[in-house]
N, C-alpha and C positions, 0 to 999 in steps of 0.2 A: 414565203412558200414553205419552207421546212425541208425535211430529209427527202432525197431523191435517190433511187437506185437506177444506175445506167449500165448497160452492157456495152462497154467501149468496143469490143471486137466486132460488134454488129454495126457500129456507126461508121460512116464514110470518112476517109482522110480528106482534109481540106488543104488548099494551097497555103504554104508557109511563107517565111520571110524572104525566100529566094528560090530560084530553080533547084529542083531536086530535094526540096525540103517540104514536108507535109506535117500537119498536126491535127489533133483532136482536142476539142475543149473539154476539160474535166469540170471546170468551174468558169463560166463566162460572165460578161458584164451584167447579164440579167439575173445572176445568182448572188452577186456581191457588189457593193459599191466601193470596195477597197482592195480586193484580191482577185487575181485570175490564176488559173492553173490549167496546164495542158500537157499532152503527151506529144512529143515531136520526134520525127524520124528523118534522118538524112541519108541519101544514097551515097555509095562509095564515090570518092573523087569530088565531093561537094564541099564548098566552103561558104559559110554564111557571110554576108557583107559586114565589114567592120561598122559598129554602131555603138551608141551609148544611150542610156535612159535617165530620166529624172526620178526613178523609183527603184526600189530594191528588187533584184531578180536573183533567183536561186535555180541552179541546174542540178539534178540528181541523175547520173548516168546509169541506165538500166542494161544496155546491151551494146556490144561493139567496142572498138578502141579508136581514139582520136586525139586531137589536141584542142586546147582552148588558148587563144592568144589574148592576154590581158595587158592593156597599155604597152604592147610591143613585146611582152615576155611570154614565151610558149611553155605550156604545161601539158604533160601527157595525162589523158583521162581514160578510164575503163569502168566497167560495172562497179558500182558502190562509191565512186568518186562524187564529191559535192563541190560545186563552185558557186560562190556568191559574189554579187556586185552590189555594193551599198553606197558608193560615192561617185556614180556616173562614169565608171571606168569604161574605156573603149574596149570592146571585145568582139571576137569572132570565133566560131567553132569550125574545125576542119575534120572531115572524115576521109582519111587517106585510103580506106578500104581494108580488106577486101569486101567486107559485108556492110550492112546498114549500121548506123549509129543511132541509138534511141535514148531519149532522155525525158525526164519529167521537168517541167518548168513551172516555177511559181513567181508571180509578180505581186508586189505589195506597194500600194500608193502611200506616200508620206502623209501624216496627219494634215488635214486641211486641203490637200490636193485632190481634185475631183476629175481630172482629165488624164487619160492614158496617152503619154507622148513618147 
């Protein structure tokens, strides 16, 4: 397809990984066979379910303050922080509030893998 210009503020938020989490796809499965990218927003008091992936995942925090728990270890995050998961680490994101927590997420499949798990 080629280059596409999208106005994300005009696009609706979609249901995310859990209650109180919404996202917008920047680059979806129809755009690439190896990479996904999205903008995610968490309401105050929300915690994503602990989970892990068989692909690389990177979070870039844009707005708000929170924590990321990686294999049981808690890390404080704020705008400008980057967190990456490359070895299937279990992780969860926590937004203690008072405002929303917003991040950009990038997922990259390993060479030869064709399914998002």
